[in-house]
C-alpha positions as CSV (number, residue, x, y, z in Angstrom):
1,M,178.0,65.2,35.0
2,G,177.3,68.2,32.7
3,T,174.4,70.5,32.5
4,S,172.1,70.9,29.5
5,S,172.4,74.0,27.4
6,G,168.7,74.9,28.3
7,L,169.7,75.0,32.0
8,D,172.8,77.0,31.2
9,G,170.6,79.6,29.4
10,V,168.3,79.9,32.3
11,L,171.2,80.3,34.8
12,I,172.8,83.0,32.5
13,E,169.5,84.9,32.3
14,R,169.0,84.7,36.1
15,H,172.6,85.9,36.6
16,V,172.1,88.9,34.2
17,I,168.9,89.9,36.0
18,A,170.6,89.6,39.4
19,I,173.5,91.8,38.2
20,A,171.0,94.4,37.0
21,V,169.1,94.4,40.3
22,G,172.3,94.9,42.1
23,M,173.2,97.8,39.9
24,L,169.9,99.4,40.5
25,M,170.3,98.9,44.3
26,Q,173.7,100.6,44.1
27,R,172.8,103.4,41.7
28,C,169.4,104.3,43.1
29,K,170.0,103.3,46.7
30,L,167.1,100.8,46.6
31,R,166.4,97.7,48.6
32,R,166.6,94.5,46.6
33,T,162.8,94.0,46.4
34,D,162.3,97.6,45.2
35,A,165.1,97.3,42.6
36,A,163.5,94.1,41.3
37,R,160.1,95.7,41.2
38,R,161.5,98.7,39.3
39,L,163.3,96.4,36.7
40,T,160.0,94.5,36.3
41,Q,158.1,97.7,35.7
42,V,160.6,98.8,33.1
43,A,160.3,95.5,31.3
44,T,156.5,95.6,31.4
45,V,156.2,99.2,30.2
46,S,158.8,98.6,27.5
47,K,157.1,95.3,26.5
48,V,160.3,93.4,26.6
49,S,161.4,90.4,28.7
50,L,163.0,90.9,32.1
51,F,166.2,89.5,30.7
52,D,166.2,92.1,27.8
53,A,165.5,95.0,30.3
54,A,168.3,93.8,32.5
55,S,170.7,93.5,29.5
56,V,169.9,97.1,28.4
57,L,170.4,98.4,31.9
58,I,173.8,96.7,32.2
59,D,174.9,97.9,28.7
60,T,173.9,101.5,29.4
61,H,175.3,101.7,32.9
62,P,177.8,104.6,33.1
63,R,181.2,103.2,33.6
64,P,183.4,105.0,36.2
65,L,186.5,106.6,34.7
66,R,189.8,104.9,35.6
67,P,191.8,107.0,38.2
68,E,194.3,108.1,35.6
69,Y,191.5,109.9,33.7
70,N,190.1,111.8,36.7
């Protein structure tokens, strides 16, 4: 039994938001609830969806350099 594309879209959005919350937890040393609250505040102030705010956070997260470049 397969899933509908609507459900897949919702699951993808939830996954992206969860990744962004985890990145905030790691980057800012926040608890999960505080990281989720911060992401929600960013989305509200920026007047974008939570998914869009999460996507921007993920896309702009500084990538660590590979060991051979350090």
